DSSP file (Angstrom, degrees, kcal/mol; ACC not computed):
  #  RESIDUE AA STRUCTURE BP1 BP2  ACC     N-H-->O    O-->H-N    N-H-->O    O-->H-N    TCO  KAPPA ALPHA  PHI   PSI    X-CA   Y-CA   Z-CA
    1    1 A M              0   0    0      0, 0.0     2,-0.3     0, 0.0    72,-0.0   0.000 360.0 360.0 360.0 118.0   34.8  -63.2   95.4
    2    2 A S        -     0   0    0      1,-0.0    72,-2.6     0, 0.0     2,-0.3  -0.849 360.0-101.9-115.5 152.1   31.8  -61.6   93.9
    3    3 A L  E     +A   73   0A   0     -2,-0.3    70,-0.3    70,-0.2     3,-0.1  -0.496  31.2 178.9 -71.9 128.9   30.2  -58.3   94.7
    4    4 A R  E     -     0   0A   0     68,-3.4     2,-0.3     1,-0.4    69,-0.2   0.805  67.9 -11.8 -96.2 -41.6   27.0  -58.5   96.7
    5    5 A N  E     -A   72   0A   0     67,-1.4    67,-2.9     2,-0.0    -1,-0.4  -0.986  54.2-162.7-158.9 154.7   26.2  -54.8   97.0
    6    6 A H  E     -A   71   0A   0     -2,-0.3     2,-0.4    65,-0.2    65,-0.2  -0.984   7.6-175.7-144.4 132.2   27.7  -51.4   96.4
    7    7 A V  E     -A   70   0A   0     63,-2.4    63,-2.6    -2,-0.3     2,-0.4  -0.988   3.1-170.2-130.0 137.6   26.7  -48.0   97.8
    8    8 A R  E     -A   69   0A   0     -2,-0.4     2,-0.3    61,-0.2    61,-0.2  -0.996   7.1-179.5-129.9 129.8   28.1  -44.6   96.9
    9    9 A L  E     -A   68   0A   0     59,-3.0    59,-2.6    -2,-0.4     2,-0.4  -0.943  10.2-164.9-125.0 147.6   27.2  -41.4   98.8
   10   10 A E  E     +A   67   0A   0     -2,-0.3     2,-0.3    57,-0.2    57,-0.2  -0.997  21.8 157.1-131.3 129.9   28.4  -37.9   98.3
   11   11 A F  E     -A   66   0A   0     55,-2.3    55,-3.0    -2,-0.4     2,-0.1  -0.949  40.2 -90.1-147.9 165.0   27.8  -35.2  101.0
   12   12 A L  E     -A   65   0A   0     -2,-0.3     2,-1.9    53,-0.2    53,-0.2  -0.319  43.3-103.3 -76.5 159.9   29.2  -31.9  102.2
   13   13 A S        +     0   0    0     51,-1.7    50,-0.1    49,-0.2    51,-0.1  -0.264  69.2 142.6 -81.4  51.2   31.9  -31.5  104.8
   14   14 A L    >   -     0   0    0     -2,-1.9     3,-2.1    48,-0.1     4,-0.3  -0.766  58.4-128.2 -92.7 137.7   29.5  -30.6  107.5
   15   15 A P  T >  S+     0   0    0      0, 0.0     3,-1.8     0, 0.0     4,-0.5   0.848 108.3  61.0 -54.0 -36.2   30.3  -31.9  111.0
   16   16 A E  T 3> S+     0   0    0      1,-0.3     4,-0.9     2,-0.2     3,-0.4   0.683  90.8  69.7 -67.8 -15.5   26.7  -33.3  111.3
   17   17 A N  H <> S+     0   0    0     -3,-2.1     4,-2.5     1,-0.2    -1,-0.3   0.570  79.8  76.0 -79.9  -7.3   27.4  -35.5  108.3
   18   18 A V  H <> S+     0   0    0     -3,-1.8     4,-2.3    -4,-0.3    -1,-0.2   0.943  99.1  44.4 -62.1 -45.6   29.8  -37.7  110.4
   19   19 A S  H  > S+     0   0    0     -4,-0.5     4,-2.5    -3,-0.4     5,-0.2   0.864 111.0  54.7 -68.5 -34.2   26.8  -39.3  112.0
   20   20 A L  H  X S+     0   0    0     -4,-0.9     4,-2.7     2,-0.2     5,-0.2   0.947 110.3  46.1 -59.5 -49.4   25.1  -39.6  108.6
   21   21 A A  H  X S+     0   0    0     -4,-2.5     4,-2.7     1,-0.2     5,-0.2   0.911 112.5  50.3 -61.0 -44.2   28.1  -41.5  107.2
   22   22 A R  H  X S+     0   0    0     -4,-2.3     4,-2.4     2,-0.2    -1,-0.2   0.930 113.3  45.7 -59.0 -48.1   28.3  -43.7  110.3
   23   23 A T  H  X S+     0   0    0     -4,-2.5     4,-2.3     2,-0.2    -2,-0.2   0.909 114.0  47.3 -65.7 -43.8   24.6  -44.6  110.1
   24   24 A C  H  X S+     0   0    0     -4,-2.7     4,-2.2     2,-0.2    -1,-0.2   0.925 112.3  49.8 -64.9 -44.0   24.7  -45.3  106.4
   25   25 A A  H  X S+     0   0    0     -4,-2.7     4,-2.7    -5,-0.2     5,-0.2   0.933 112.4  47.8 -60.8 -45.3   27.8  -47.4  106.7
   26   26 A A  H  X S+     0   0    0     -4,-2.4     4,-2.1    -5,-0.2    -1,-0.2   0.900 110.1  52.6 -62.3 -40.7   26.2  -49.5  109.5
   27   27 A A  H  < S+     0   0    0     -4,-2.3     4,-0.2     2,-0.2    -1,-0.2   0.897 113.4  43.8 -64.3 -39.8   23.0  -49.9  107.5
   28   28 A V  H >< S+     0   0    0     -4,-2.2     3,-1.8     1,-0.2    -2,-0.2   0.955 115.5  45.8 -68.9 -50.9   24.9  -51.2  104.5
   29   29 A V  H >< S+     0   0    0     -4,-2.7     3,-2.0     1,-0.3     5,-0.2   0.793 100.0  69.8 -66.3 -27.5   27.2  -53.5  106.5
   30   30 A A  T 3< S+     0   0    0     -4,-2.1    -1,-0.3     1,-0.3    -2,-0.2   0.616  79.7  78.8 -65.9 -11.4   24.3  -54.8  108.5
   31   31 A Q  T <  S+     0   0    0     -3,-1.8   115,-2.6    -4,-0.2    -1,-0.3   0.714  87.7  70.1 -66.6 -18.9   23.1  -56.5  105.3
   32   32 A M  B <  S-E  145   0B   0     -3,-2.0     2,-2.1   113,-0.2   113,-0.2  -0.655 103.2-107.8 -93.0 155.2   25.7  -59.1  106.2
   33   33 A D        +     0   0    0    111,-2.5     2,-0.2    -2,-0.3   111,-0.2  -0.514  67.8 147.3 -83.4  73.1   25.3  -61.4  109.1
   34   34 A C        -     0   0    0     -2,-2.1     2,-0.1    -5,-0.2   105,-0.0  -0.562  48.5 -98.9-109.1 171.1   27.9  -59.6  111.3
   35   35 A T     >  -     0   0    0     -2,-0.2     4,-2.1     1,-0.1     5,-0.2  -0.425  28.4-115.4 -85.7 162.0   28.3  -59.0  115.0
   36   36 A L  H  > S+     0   0    0      1,-0.2     4,-2.5     2,-0.2     5,-0.2   0.875 118.7  57.1 -62.1 -35.4   27.4  -55.8  116.8
   37   37 A E  H  > S+     0   0    0      2,-0.2     4,-2.1     1,-0.2    -1,-0.2   0.923 105.6  48.9 -61.2 -44.2   31.1  -55.4  117.6
   38   38 A E  H  > S+     0   0    0      1,-0.2     4,-2.2     2,-0.2    -1,-0.2   0.905 111.0  50.9 -62.5 -40.4   31.9  -55.5  113.9
   39   39 A L  H  X S+     0   0    0     -4,-2.1     4,-2.5     1,-0.2    -2,-0.2   0.914 109.5  50.2 -63.6 -42.2   29.3  -52.9  113.2
   40   40 A E  H  X S+     0   0    0     -4,-2.5     4,-2.1     1,-0.2    -1,-0.2   0.883 109.4  51.4 -63.1 -37.8   30.6  -50.6  115.9
   41   41 A E  H  X S+     0   0    0     -4,-2.1     4,-2.4     2,-0.2    -1,-0.2   0.888 109.7  49.6 -66.5 -39.4   34.1  -51.0  114.4
   42   42 A V  H  X S+     0   0    0     -4,-2.2     4,-2.3     2,-0.2     5,-0.2   0.937 111.3  49.6 -63.1 -45.7   32.9  -50.0  111.0
   43   43 A K  H  X S+     0   0    0     -4,-2.5     4,-2.3     1,-0.2    -2,-0.2   0.885 110.5  51.0 -60.8 -39.1   31.1  -47.0  112.5
   44   44 A L  H  X S+     0   0    0     -4,-2.1     4,-2.4     2,-0.2    -2,-0.2   0.946 111.5  44.9 -64.8 -49.6   34.3  -46.0  114.3
   45   45 A V  H  X S+     0   0    0     -4,-2.4     4,-2.4     1,-0.2    -2,-0.2   0.888 114.2  49.7 -67.6 -35.4   36.6  -46.2  111.2
   46   46 A I  H  X S+     0   0    0     -4,-2.3     4,-2.8    -5,-0.2     5,-0.3   0.925 110.3  51.2 -66.9 -42.2   34.1  -44.3  109.1
   47   47 A S  H  X S+     0   0    0     -4,-2.3     4,-2.6    -5,-0.2    -2,-0.2   0.931 112.2  46.3 -57.7 -46.6   33.7  -41.6  111.7
   48   48 A E  H  X S+     0   0    0     -4,-2.4     4,-2.1     2,-0.2    -1,-0.2   0.919 114.0  47.4 -64.0 -43.7   37.5  -41.2  111.9
   49   49 A A  H  X S+     0   0    0     -4,-2.4     4,-1.7     2,-0.2    -2,-0.2   0.930 115.4  43.9 -64.2 -46.3   37.9  -41.1  108.1
   50   50 A V  H  X S+     0   0    0     -4,-2.8     4,-2.3     1,-0.2    -2,-0.2   0.905 112.3  53.1 -67.1 -41.7   35.1  -38.6  107.5
   51   51 A S  H  X S+     0   0    0     -4,-2.6     4,-3.0    -5,-0.3     5,-0.4   0.895 106.8  53.4 -60.3 -39.7   36.2  -36.4  110.5
   52   52 A N  H  X>S+     0   0    0     -4,-2.1     4,-2.0     2,-0.2     5,-1.9   0.907 107.6  51.3 -61.9 -41.1   39.7  -36.3  108.9
   53   53 A C  I  <>S+     0   0    0     -4,-1.7     5,-1.7     3,-0.2     6,-0.2   0.948 114.8  42.4 -58.4 -48.2   38.2  -35.1  105.7
   54   54 A I  I  <5S+     0   0    0     -4,-2.3     6,-3.0     3,-0.2     7,-0.4   0.948 125.0  32.5 -66.2 -50.3   36.3  -32.3  107.4
   55   55 A I  I  <5S+     0   0    0     -4,-3.0     4,-0.4     4,-0.2    -3,-0.2   0.955 135.2  19.3 -76.0 -51.7   39.1  -31.2  109.8
   56   56 A H  I  <5S+     0   0    0     -4,-2.0    31,-0.2    -5,-0.4    -3,-0.2   0.879 126.6  45.9 -91.9 -40.2   42.2  -31.8  107.8
   57   57 A G  I   <S+     0   0    0     -5,-1.9    30,-2.4     1,-0.2    -3,-0.2   0.894 132.3  16.9 -71.2 -39.3   41.1  -32.0  104.2
   58   58 A Y  S > <S-     0   0    0     -5,-1.7     3,-1.6    -4,-0.3    -1,-0.2   0.368  94.7-123.2-117.4   3.3   38.8  -29.0  104.3
   59   59 A G  T 3  S-     0   0    0     -4,-0.4    -4,-0.2     1,-0.3    -3,-0.1   0.860  74.3 -58.3  58.9  35.3   39.9  -27.1  107.4
   60   60 A N  T 3  S+     0   0    0     -6,-3.0    -1,-0.3     1,-0.3    -5,-0.1   0.658  95.8 148.4  63.6  19.6   36.3  -27.2  108.8
   61   61 A Q    X   -     0   0    0     -3,-1.6     3,-0.8    -7,-0.4    -1,-0.3  -0.722  43.9-144.2 -80.7 133.2   35.0  -25.4  105.7
   62   62 A P  T 3  S+     0   0    0      0, 0.0   -49,-0.2     0, 0.0   -48,-0.1   0.447  84.8  70.9 -81.8   0.4   31.4  -26.7  105.1
   63   63 A D  T 3   +     0   0    0    -51,-0.2     2,-0.1    -5,-0.1   -49,-0.1   0.340  69.5 110.1-104.1   9.3   31.4  -26.6  101.3
   64   64 A G    <   -     0   0    0     -3,-0.8   -51,-1.7   -51,-0.1     2,-0.4  -0.475  64.8-124.4 -80.1 156.0   33.8  -29.5  100.5
   65   65 A K  E     -A   12   0A   0    -53,-0.2    20,-0.7    -2,-0.1     2,-0.4  -0.840  22.0-166.6-102.9 136.5   32.6  -32.7   99.0
   66   66 A I  E     -AB  11  84A   0    -55,-3.0   -55,-2.3    -2,-0.4     2,-0.4  -0.975   6.7-152.0-122.1 136.4   33.2  -36.1  100.6
   67   67 A I  E     -AB  10  83A   0     16,-2.6    16,-2.4    -2,-0.4     2,-0.4  -0.919   9.2-173.0-107.7 133.3   32.7  -39.5   99.0
   68   68 A L  E     +AB   9  82A   0    -59,-2.6   -59,-3.0    -2,-0.4     2,-0.4  -0.993   7.0 177.5-123.1 122.6   31.8  -42.6  100.8
   69   69 A E  E     -AB   8  81A   0     12,-2.6    12,-2.7    -2,-0.4     2,-0.4  -0.987   5.2-173.8-124.7 136.2   31.7  -45.9   99.0
   70   70 A I  E     -AB   7  80A   0    -63,-2.6   -63,-2.4    -2,-0.4     2,-0.5  -0.992   0.9-172.1-130.5 126.3   31.0  -49.3  100.5
   71   71 A S  E     -AB   6  79A   0      8,-2.9     8,-2.7    -2,-0.4     2,-0.4  -0.971   6.7-158.9-117.9 131.1   31.3  -52.6   98.7
   72   72 A L  E     -AB   5  78A   0    -67,-2.9   -68,-3.4    -2,-0.5   -67,-1.4  -0.900   9.2-160.5-106.5 136.6   30.1  -55.9  100.2
   73   73 A Y  E >   -A    3   0A   0      4,-2.4     3,-2.0    -2,-0.4   -70,-0.2  -0.852  28.6-116.6-117.7 154.1   31.5  -59.2   98.9
   74   74 A D  T 3  S+     0   0    0    -72,-2.6   -71,-0.1    -2,-0.3    -1,-0.1   0.619 110.6  62.1 -66.3 -11.5   30.1  -62.7   99.2
   75   75 A N  T 3  S-     0   0    0    -73,-0.2    -1,-0.3     2,-0.1    67,-0.2   0.337 124.3 -96.4 -94.1   7.9   33.1  -63.9  101.2
   76   76 A G  S <  S+     0   0    0     -3,-2.0    63,-2.9     1,-0.3     2,-0.3   0.489  78.8 140.3  92.5   4.6   32.3  -61.4  104.1
   77   77 A T  E     - C   0 138A   0     61,-0.2    -4,-2.4    -4,-0.1     2,-0.5  -0.641  33.8-162.9 -83.2 137.1   34.8  -58.7  103.0
   78   78 A V  E     -BC  72 137A   0     59,-2.9    59,-2.6    -2,-0.3     2,-0.5  -0.984   0.8-164.3-117.8 126.6   33.7  -55.1  103.3
   79   79 A E  E     -BC  71 136A   0     -8,-2.7    -8,-2.9    -2,-0.5     2,-0.4  -0.959   9.2-173.0-111.4 126.0   35.7  -52.5  101.3
   80   80 A M  E     -BC  70 135A   0     55,-3.0    55,-3.2    -2,-0.5     2,-0.4  -0.955   5.5-170.3-120.7 135.1   35.1  -48.9  102.4
   81   81 A L  E     -BC  69 134A   0    -12,-2.7   -12,-2.6    -2,-0.4     2,-0.5  -0.993   4.5-177.7-125.9 128.3   36.4  -45.8  100.6
   82   82 A V  E     +BC  68 133A   0     51,-2.4    51,-2.9    -2,-0.4     2,-0.3  -0.992  17.5 171.8-124.0 122.7   36.3  -42.3  102.1
   83   83 A A  E     -BC  67 132A   0    -16,-2.4   -16,-2.6    -2,-0.5     2,-0.3  -0.947  14.5-176.3-134.6 151.7   37.7  -39.5   99.8
   84   84 A D  E     -BC  66 131A   0     47,-2.4    47,-0.5    -2,-0.3   -18,-0.2  -0.886  29.1-136.7-136.0 170.8   37.9  -35.8   99.7
   85   85 A Y        +     0   0    0    -20,-0.7    45,-0.2    -2,-0.3   -19,-0.1  -0.156  69.2 113.9-117.3  34.8   39.1  -33.2   97.2
   86   86 A G  S    S-     0   0    0     45,-0.1   -28,-0.2   -21,-0.1   -29,-0.1   0.346  83.8 -47.0 -88.4-146.3   40.8  -31.1   99.9
   87   87 A R  S    S-     0   0    0    -30,-2.4    41,-4.5   -31,-0.2    42,-0.3   0.777  71.5-146.6 -62.3 -32.8   44.3  -30.1  100.9
   88   88 A G        -     0   0    0     39,-0.3     2,-0.5    40,-0.2    43,-0.2  -0.126  24.6 -76.4  78.6 172.8   45.9  -33.5  100.7
   89   89 A I        -     0   0    0     41,-0.4     3,-0.4     1,-0.1    36,-0.1  -0.943  27.4-159.0-116.0 124.4   48.7  -34.8  102.8
   90   90 A E  S    S+     0   0    0     -2,-0.5     2,-0.5     1,-0.3    -1,-0.1   0.919  89.9  21.1 -64.4 -45.3   52.3  -33.7  102.2
   91   91 A D     >  -     0   0    0      1,-0.2     4,-2.3     2,-0.0    -1,-0.3  -0.836  64.7-178.8-132.3  92.7   53.9  -36.7  104.0
   92   92 A V  H  > S+     0   0    0     -2,-0.5     4,-1.8    -3,-0.4     5,-0.2   0.908  83.7  55.8 -59.9 -44.7   51.6  -39.7  104.3
   93   93 A A  H  4 S+     0   0    0      1,-0.2     4,-0.4     2,-0.2    -1,-0.2   0.907 110.8  44.9 -57.6 -42.4   54.1  -41.8  106.2
   94   94 A R  H >4 S+     0   0    0      1,-0.2     3,-1.5     2,-0.2    -1,-0.2   0.910 109.8  54.9 -66.7 -41.5   54.4  -39.1  108.9
   95   95 A A  H 3< S+     0   0    0     -4,-2.3    16,-0.3     1,-0.3    -1,-0.2   0.790 102.4  59.2 -62.8 -27.4   50.6  -38.7  109.1
   96   96 A L  T 3< S+     0   0    0     -4,-1.8    -1,-0.3    -5,-0.2    -2,-0.2   0.592  81.7 106.1 -78.5  -9.8   50.3  -42.4  109.8
   97   97 A Q  S X  S-     0   0    0     -3,-1.5     3,-1.9    -4,-0.4    15,-0.1  -0.503  83.9-102.3 -72.5 136.2   52.4  -42.2  112.9
   98   98 A P  T 3  S+     0   0    0      0, 0.0    11,-0.2     0, 0.0    -1,-0.1  -0.289 104.5  15.3 -57.1 140.2   50.5  -42.4  116.2
   99   99 A A  T 3  S+     0   0    0      9,-1.4     2,-0.4     1,-0.3    10,-0.2   0.430  92.2 129.8  74.6   2.3   49.9  -39.0  117.9
  100  100 A Y    <   +     0   0    0     -3,-1.9     2,-0.3     8,-0.7    -1,-0.3  -0.740  27.8 166.3 -85.9 134.7   50.9  -37.0  114.8
  101  101 A S        -     0   0    0     -2,-0.4     4,-0.1    -3,-0.1     5,-0.1  -0.992  38.6-148.4-144.3 142.5   48.4  -34.3  113.8
  102  102 A S  S    S+     0   0    0     -2,-0.3     2,-0.5     2,-0.1    -1,-0.1   0.575  88.2  70.7 -80.8  -8.9   48.6  -31.4  111.4
  103  103 A E  S >  S-     0   0    0     -3,-0.0     3,-1.4     0, 0.0     2,-0.1  -0.931  89.1-119.5-112.8 128.7   46.3  -29.4  113.7
  104  104 A A  T 3  S+     0   0    0     -2,-0.5     3,-0.1     1,-0.2    -2,-0.1  -0.364  97.7  25.9 -62.0 141.4   47.3  -28.2  117.1
  105  105 A G  T 3  S+     0   0    0      1,-0.3     2,-0.3    -4,-0.1    -1,-0.2   0.436  93.0 121.1  85.6  -0.7   45.3  -29.6  120.0
  106  106 A R    <   -     0   0    0     -3,-1.4    -1,-0.3     1,-0.1    -5,-0.1  -0.669  64.0-134.1 -94.9 151.8   44.3  -32.8  118.1
  107  107 A M        -     0   0    0     -2,-0.3    -1,-0.1    -3,-0.1    -6,-0.1   0.796  25.9-141.8 -75.3 -29.4   45.2  -36.3  119.4
  108  108 A G        +     0   0    0    -10,-0.1    -9,-1.4    -9,-0.1    -8,-0.7   0.832  64.6 118.8  72.4  32.0   46.4  -37.6  116.1
  109  109 A M     >  +     0   0    0    -10,-0.2     4,-2.8   -11,-0.2     5,-0.2   0.391  36.3  99.5-109.7   0.8   45.0  -41.0  116.6
  110  110 A G  H  > S+     0   0    0      1,-0.2     4,-2.4     2,-0.2     5,-0.2   0.929  88.1  40.7 -58.4 -51.3   42.5  -41.2  113.6
  111  111 A F  H  > S+     0   0    0    -16,-0.3     4,-2.8     1,-0.2    -1,-0.2   0.873 113.8  55.3 -66.1 -34.8   44.7  -43.3  111.3
  112  112 A T  H  > S+     0   0    0      2,-0.2     4,-2.3     1,-0.2    -2,-0.2   0.930 110.2  45.2 -62.8 -44.6   45.8  -45.4  114.2
  113  113 A F  H  X S+     0   0    0     -4,-2.8     4,-2.0     2,-0.2    -2,-0.2   0.917 113.0  51.4 -62.5 -44.1   42.2  -46.2  115.1
  114  114 A M  H  < S+     0   0    0     -4,-2.4     4,-0.2    -5,-0.2    -2,-0.2   0.930 113.4  44.1 -59.5 -45.9   41.4  -46.9  111.4
  115  115 A K  H >< S+     0   0    0     -4,-2.8     3,-0.9     1,-0.2    -1,-0.2   0.890 112.7  52.6 -67.1 -39.0   44.3  -49.3  111.0
  116  116 A S  H 3< S+     0   0    0     -4,-2.3    -1,-0.2     1,-0.2    -2,-0.2   0.832 113.6  41.7 -66.6 -33.6   43.5  -51.0  114.3
  117  117 A F  T 3< S+     0   0    0     -4,-2.0     2,-0.3    -5,-0.1    -1,-0.2   0.198 110.7  60.5-106.0  16.6   39.9  -51.7  113.5
  118  118 A S  S <  S-     0   0    0     -3,-0.9    19,-0.2    -4,-0.2     3,-0.1  -0.918  75.3-130.8-132.8 164.1   40.3  -52.8  109.9
  119  119 A D  S    S+     0   0    0     17,-2.6     2,-0.3    -2,-0.3    18,-0.2   0.705  92.6  12.3 -87.5 -21.0   42.2  -55.6  108.3
  120  120 A H  E     -D  136   0A   0     16,-1.5    16,-2.8     2,-0.0     2,-0.4  -0.971  63.5-171.0-154.6 139.3   43.9  -53.4  105.7
  121  121 A M  E     -D  135   0A   0     -2,-0.3     2,-0.4    14,-0.2    14,-0.2  -1.000   2.4-177.0-134.4 136.1   44.2  -49.6  105.2
  122  122 A K  E     -D  134   0A   0     12,-2.4    12,-2.9    -2,-0.4     2,-0.5  -0.999   7.3-162.7-131.0 134.1   45.6  -47.7  102.2
  123  123 A V  E     -D  133   0A   0     -2,-0.4     2,-0.5    10,-0.2    10,-0.2  -0.973   6.7-177.2-120.9 121.4   46.0  -43.9  102.1
  124  124 A D  E     +D  132   0A   0      8,-2.9     8,-3.1    -2,-0.5     2,-0.4  -0.974  15.3 165.2-114.9 127.7   46.4  -42.2   98.7
  125  125 A S  E     -D  131   0A   0     -2,-0.5     6,-0.2     6,-0.2   -33,-0.1  -0.999  25.0-169.1-148.5 142.8   46.9  -38.5   98.8
  126  126 A T  E >>  -D  130   0A   0      4,-2.4     3,-2.7    -2,-0.4     4,-1.7  -0.982  37.5-113.1-128.5 118.7   48.1  -35.7   96.5
  127  127 A P  T 34 S+     0   0    0      0, 0.0   -39,-0.3     0, 0.0   -40,-0.1  -0.225 102.6  11.9 -52.4 131.5   48.8  -32.3   98.0
  128  128 A G  T 34 S+     0   0    0    -41,-4.5   -40,-0.2     1,-0.1   -41,-0.1   0.323 124.7  64.4  83.2  -6.9   46.2  -29.8   96.8
  129  129 A Q  T <4 S-     0   0    0     -3,-2.7     2,-0.2   -42,-0.3   -41,-0.2   0.637 100.5-105.6-120.5 -23.8   44.0  -32.5   95.2
  130  130 A G  E  <  - D   0 126A   0     -4,-1.7    -4,-2.4   -45,-0.2   -41,-0.4  -0.723  24.2 -86.2 129.2-178.0   42.7  -34.6   98.1
  131  131 A T  E     -CD  84 125A   0    -47,-0.5   -47,-2.4    -2,-0.2     2,-0.4  -0.985  19.6-163.0-137.4 141.8   43.0  -37.9  100.0
  132  132 A A  E     -CD  83 124A   0     -8,-3.1    -8,-2.9    -2,-0.3     2,-0.5  -0.997   6.7-165.3-126.5 126.5   41.4  -41.3   99.6
  133  133 A V  E     -CD  82 123A   0    -51,-2.9   -51,-2.4    -2,-0.4     2,-0.5  -0.960   3.4-164.5-112.5 122.0   41.4  -43.8  102.4
  134  134 A T  E     -CD  81 122A   0    -12,-2.9   -12,-2.4    -2,-0.5     2,-0.4  -0.922   6.8-172.5-106.5 128.3   40.5  -47.4  101.6
  135  135 A L  E     -CD  80 121A   0    -55,-3.2   -55,-3.0    -2,-0.5     2,-0.5  -0.976   6.3-162.8-123.0 131.3   39.7  -49.7  104.5
  136  136 A I  E     -CD  79 120A   0    -16,-2.8   -17,-2.6    -2,-0.4   -16,-1.5  -0.946   8.4-178.2-113.4 132.5   39.1  -53.5  104.2
  137  137 A K  E     -C   78   0A   0    -59,-2.6   -59,-2.9    -2,-0.5     2,-0.7  -0.994  16.6-150.5-131.6 127.6   37.4  -55.4  106.9
  138  138 A N  E     -C   77   0A   0     -2,-0.4   -61,-0.2   -61,-0.2     2,-0.1  -0.860  20.0-146.8 -96.9 111.4   36.8  -59.1  106.8
  139  139 A L    >   -     0   0    0    -63,-2.9     3,-1.1    -2,-0.7     4,-0.1  -0.452  15.7-128.6 -79.3 150.6   33.7  -60.0  108.8
  140  140 A G  T 3  S+     0   0    0      1,-0.2    -1,-0.1    -2,-0.1  -106,-0.1   0.514  95.4  85.0 -73.9  -3.6   33.4  -63.2  110.7
  141  141 A C  T >  S-     0   0    0    -65,-0.2     3,-1.2     3,-0.1    -1,-0.2   0.647  87.9-139.2 -74.3 -14.0   30.1  -63.9  109.0
  142  142 A Q  T <   -     0   0    0     -3,-1.1   -66,-0.3     1,-0.2    -2,-0.1   0.843  68.8 -53.1  54.5  36.6   31.8  -65.5  106.0
  143  143 A G  T 3  S+     0   0    0      1,-0.3    -1,-0.2   -68,-0.2   -67,-0.2   0.525  89.4 155.0  84.0   6.7   29.4  -63.8  103.6
  144  144 A K    <   -     0   0    0     -3,-1.2  -111,-2.5  -111,-0.2     2,-0.4  -0.433  43.0-124.0 -67.2 142.8   26.1  -65.0  105.1
  145  145 A Q  B     -E   32   0B   0   -113,-0.2  -113,-0.2    -2,-0.1  -114,-0.1  -0.696  24.5-113.6 -88.9 138.6   23.3  -62.7  104.4
  146  146 A A        -     0   0    0   -115,-2.6     2,-0.3    -2,-0.4  -113,-0.1  -0.379  31.5-110.3 -68.9 148.8   21.4  -61.2  107.3
  147  147 A L              0   0    0      1,-0.1    -1,-0.1    -2,-0.1  -115,-0.0  -0.626 360.0 360.0 -78.8 137.0   17.8  -62.2  107.6
  148  148 A A              0   0    0     -2,-0.3    -1,-0.1    -3,-0.0    -2,-0.0   0.466 360.0 360.0 -78.5 360.0   15.4  -59.4  106.9
């Protein structure tokens, strides 16, 4: 498996940057010959991960930094990393449970959606230092490059 492309973005924890991250992720992944359904799933998991950074990592404070990295591989694998330097998660296993949220009034389905629409999910977190979510998605394109 060899790397076809890699993109890294850094942006502030502003709510309007959720759509920026979604659009950038879709533009990168669209370089592969994938389906519209796969693109929508990528946009969904990126939206959830970035929203978690903003809401839970930074408590809706607009001055936090969020990292988005996307790697495309020639076998059709997409690796996505969304990371923050925020509060971190005290109990990752508990946070991964459906309907759990550290914020009152939230559905607590973000990690559930991320896990459902990716082939692999890993959450690394250190309280007080931040959280990194790695998502792997295997596209049905088998690494075909999209026609320009």
